[in-house]
C-alpha positions in Angstrom: 0.1 0.0 0.0 1.2 3.7 -0.4 1.7 3.8 3.3 4.8 1.7 2.9 6.0 4.8 1.2 7.7 6.5 4.1 7.7 10.3 4.4 11.1 11.2 3.4 10.5 9.1 0.1 7.4 11.1 -0.6 8.6 14.6 -0.3 11.7 16.7 -0.2 14.6 17.9 -2.4 17.9 15.6 -3.2 21.6 16.7 -2.8 23.7 16.4 -6.1 24.1 12.4 -6.6 26.5 10.9 -9.0 24.7 8.5 -11.8 26.4 6.0 -13.6 23.8 3.0 -13.4 20.9 2.9 -15.1 19.5 1.2 -11.8 19.9 5.1 -10.4 17.6 6.7 -12.3 14.7 4.7 -12.8 12.8 6.9 -10.1 14.3 10.5 -11.6 15.4 10.9 -15.1 19.1 10.9 -15.3 19.6 14.5 -16.7 17.1 15.8 -14.4 19.0 15.0 -10.8 21.6 17.4 -10.8 18.6 19.6 -11.3 16.9 19.4 -8.0 17.7 22.5 -5.6 16.3 24.7 -3.0 13.9 25.8 -5.6 12.6 22.4 -7.0 11.1 19.9 -5.1 10.1 16.1 -5.8 7.3 14.0 -5.1 7.2 10.2 -5.3 3.9 9.3 -6.4 4.9 5.7 -6.8 7.2 2.9 -6.1 8.0 -0.6 -7.5 7.1 -2.2 -10.8 4.8 -4.8 -12.2 6.8 -5.2 -15.3 9.6 -7.6 -15.9 12.5 -6.3 -18.0 15.4 -8.4 -18.4 17.8 -6.1 -17.7 16.3 -4.7 -14.1 16.5 -6.0 -11.0 14.0 -3.3 -9.2 10.9 -5.3 -9.2 13.0 -7.7 -6.8 14.0 -5.2 -4.3 11.1 -2.5 -4.5 8.2 -5.3 -5.3 4.9 -4.4 -7.3 3.6 -1.2 -8.4 2.3 1.2 -5.5 0.7 4.4 -5.7 0.2 7.1 -3.6 -3.2 8.6 -3.6 -3.9 11.8 -5.3 -5.3 13.4 -2.1 -1.8 12.7 -0.6 0.0 14.0 -3.3 -2.0 17.2 -3.8 -1.3 18.2 -0.2 2.2 17.5 -0.5 2.5 19.6 -3.4 0.3 22.5 -1.8 2.5 22.3 1.4 5.5 22.6 -1.0 4.1 25.8 -2.8 3.4 27.3 0.5 7.2 27.0 1.3 8.1 28.8 -2.0 8.8 26.1 -4.0 8.2 27.2 -7.8 8.4 23.5 -9.5 7.6 20.4 -8.4 8.6 17.2 -10.3 6.5 13.8 -10.1 9.0 11.0 -9.9 8.6 7.1 -9.4 9.9 4.0 -10.7 7.3 3.4 -13.0 5.5 6.5 -13.1 2.6 5.6 -16.0 1.3 3.0 -14.0 0.2 5.3 -11.5 -3.5 4.7 -10.1 -3.7 1.1 -11.6 -3.8 -0.3 -7.9 -6.2 2.7 -6.6 -9.8 2.5 -6.7 -11.7 3.4 -9.9 -8.0 3.4 -11.5 -7.4 6.7 -12.3 -4.4 7.4 -14.8 -1.4 9.3 -14.5 -3.0 12.4 -16.7 -5.6 12.5 -14.1 -3.5 13.0 -11.2 -1.6 16.1 -13.5 -4.8 17.7 -14.3 -6.2 17.4 -10.8 -2.9 19.0 -9.4 -2.8 21.8 -11.7 -6.5 22.5 -10.8 -6.4 22.2 -7.2 -2.8 23.8 -6.8 -3.2 27.0 -8.8 -0.4 28.8 -7.2 1.8 25.9 -8.4 4.3 27.8 -11.4 5.7 24.7 -13.1 4.8 20.8 -12.9 7.4 18.6 -14.5 7.3 14.9 -15.0 10.0 12.7 -15.0 10.7 9.3 -16.6 7.7 8.0 -18.4 7.1 4.8 -20.7 5.7 6.4 -23.8 3.4 3.5 -24.5 1.5 3.8 -21.3 0.6 7.5 -22.1 -3.0 8.1 -21.2 -5.6 10.3 -23.0 -5.6 12.8 -20.0 -2.3 13.0 -20.2 -2.0 13.7 -23.7 -4.4 16.4 -23.3 -2.7 18.1 -20.5 0.6 18.2 -22.6 -1.7 19.8 -25.2 -3.7 22.0 -23.0 -1.7 23.1 -19.9 0.9 25.8 -19.9 2.1 25.3 -16.5 3.1 21.4 -17.0 6.7 21.8 -18.2 7.5 21.0 -22.4 9.8 18.0 -21.5 9.3 14.7 -21.3 12.1 12.0 -20.4 11.4 8.7 -22.0 12.5 5.3 -20.8 13.3 4.2 -24.6 16.2 1.8 -23.7 17.1 0.6 -27.4 15.9 1.6 -31.0 16.0 -1.7 -32.6 12.6 -4.2 -32.1 14.4 -7.4 -31.6 16.8 -5.9 -28.8 13.3 -4.2 -27.4 11.7 -7.8 -27.3 14.5 -9.2 -25.5 14.4 -6.6 -22.9 10.8 -7.6 -22.7 9.9 -3.9 -23.2 6.4 -2.9 -23.7 6.9 -0.6 -27.0 8.5 -1.1 -30.4 10.6 1.1 -32.0 7.5 2.7 -34.1 5.7 3.5 -30.9 8.3 5.6 -29.5 8.4 7.5 -32.8 4.9 8.0 -33.1 4.5 9.1 -29.5 7.2 12.0 -29.9 5.3 13.0 -33.2 2.4 13.3 -31.7 3.4 14.8 -28.1 5.5 17.4 -30.7 2.3 18.1 -32.7 0.1 18.8 -29.3 3.2 21.0 -28.0 5.3 22.2 -30.8 8.0 23.6 -28.0 8.4 19.8 -26.4 11.7 18.7 -26.1 12.8 14.9 -25.0 15.0 13.0 -22.9 15.6 9.4 -23.0 17.9 6.6 -21.3 19.2 4.3 -24.1 21.6 1.3 -23.4 24.6 0.5 -25.4 25.7 -3.3 -25.9 22.7 -4.8 -24.6 23.3 -8.7 -25.1 23.1 -10.2 -28.6 22.9 -6.4 -29.9 24.9 -6.3 -33.4 26.2 -3.5 -35.3 22.9 -3.2 -37.6 21.0 -3.3 -34.3 22.9 -0.5 -32.7 22.7 1.7 -35.6 18.7 1.3 -34.9 19.3 2.7 -31.5 21.8 5.4 -33.1 19.2 6.5 -35.6 16.6 6.8 -32.8 18.0 9.7 -31.4 17.3 11.8 -34.7 14.0 9.9 -35.7 12.8 10.8 -32.4 13.9 14.3 -32.0 15.6 13.5 -28.7 17.7 16.5 -26.8 18.8 15.4 -23.4 20.5 11.8 -23.9 21.6 9.4 -21.0 23.5 6.4 -22.2 24.4 3.8 -20.1 26.9 0.9 -21.3 25.4 -2.2 -20.4 26.3 -3.7 -17.2 24.6 -7.4 -16.2 22.9 -7.7 -13.1 23.3 -11.2 -11.1 20.1 -13.2 -11.2 18.6 -11.2 -14.2 17.5 -13.1 -17.6 19.7 -10.4 -19.6 23.0 -11.6 -17.8 22.3 -15.0 -19.0 22.1 -13.9 -22.6 25.2 -13.6 -25.0 27.3 -10.7 -23.9 28.8 -7.7 -26.3 32.2 -7.6 -25.4 33.3 -4.8 -23.0 35.8 -2.8 -25.3 32.5 -2.9 -28.1 30.0 -1.4 -25.2 32.4 1.1 -24.8 32.8 2.2 -28.5 29.2 2.2 -28.9 28.5 4.2 -25.9 31.2 6.8 -26.9 28.9 7.1 -30.2 25.6 7.5 -28.7 26.7 10.0 -26.3 28.3 12.0 -29.6 25.0 12.0 -31.4 23.1 13.0 -27.9 25.9 15.9 -27.8 25.4 16.8 -31.0 21.4 17.0 -30.6 21.9 19.2 -27.4 23.9 21.6 -29.6 21.2 22.2 -32.4 18.7 22.5 -29.7 20.8 25.3 -28.0 21.5 26.8 -31.6 17.8 27.1 -31.9 17.4 29.2 -28.8 19.4 31.9 -30.2 17.5 35.3 -30.0 14.7 33.7 -28.4 13.4 34.8 -25.0 12.6 32.2 -21.9 11.3 32.0 -19.1 14.2 30.8 -16.6 13.8 29.3 -13.0 16.9 30.8 -11.0 18.5 28.0 -9.1 21.7 29.8 -7.9 23.0 33.5 -8.8 23.9 32.9 -12.4 22.2 29.7 -13.3 18.8 29.0 -13.8 16.5 26.5 -16.3 14.1 27.2 -19.0 10.9 25.3 -19.2 12.5 22.6 -21.3 15.2 22.0 -18.5 17.7 23.8 -20.4 20.2 25.0 -18.4 20.9 29.1 -18.6 24.1 31.1 -17.4 23.5 34.7 -16.7 26.5 37.4 -17.1 25.3 39.1 -14.0 23.9 37.9 -10.6 20.1 37.3 -10.2 17.9 36.5 -7.5 17.6 33.0 -6.5 14.6 31.4 -6.7 12.8 33.7 -9.0 11.2 33.3 -12.1 12.1 35.4 -14.8 12.6 36.5 -18.4 15.8 35.9 -20.2 16.9 36.9 -24.0 19.3 34.0 -25.3 22.4 35.4 -26.7 24.5 32.5 -27.4 25.6 29.2 -25.8 28.6 27.9 -24.4 29.4 24.2 -22.4 26.1 23.0 -23.2 24.2 25.9 -21.7 22.5 28.8 -22.9 24.0 32.2 -22.4 21.5 35.1 -21.1 
């Protein structure tokens, strides 16, 4: 039950953590983790997982999916907003399964709409990692109509080849991921995507890897979090024919290079644009799309302000 989730798991802010393993980022999307601070908070709305991806050990340690009731989530967010937080991120191991174990079986989109309706003073609501194949109609509606829902989604894609996805026991195929990105971007033209991708999953051939590499462009990904495959004892993937270590390292480097190029394209497209920025420090903040912005002069921490983008350097926008 939801009561099994202790209060520290439900609410709070995090310190900077180091992430080098996909098992560490199933609750908070990899590129989001460093973004939490005094003015961005997270609320864990769900824990555990009912699915059994062949590389994952989380179900063995966390158990089946358990959802926090919507009323509890809303009250926690009201409390955070009352303390001055301008942005809240919803997190969980398998976010899109939220509600399946609750009465009436509400969906994630229902929760998002309820939060935005009942917490009108919340400036920004952000969703962490989701399985795109499980996105419900209400969530797509929120993407289309709710400006306080940030135009930024992190997708649990893992691979771009259908055979590898099947061997991972993922719930989607390559075309499903592409269709979701196209539809979300149609509904919200300023939407940007991050994604987790595993390099060198067992049995991955070069042709299969090329499909993952091409997925970066086909889905229009901006923030790429790449994980070199590492077998976990007791998982089915650990018993499959393994890709050699040096080849895994090479493929991971190629994926990261593709991700770097995608981020650079995104940064260049923002030049001359005006963005709302949440200040996380004296000179650093984040846009609604979660792009980092560096300012030439000190700003007041915690404020939301408009910034004209004048350039970019080191993976950041310059204002």
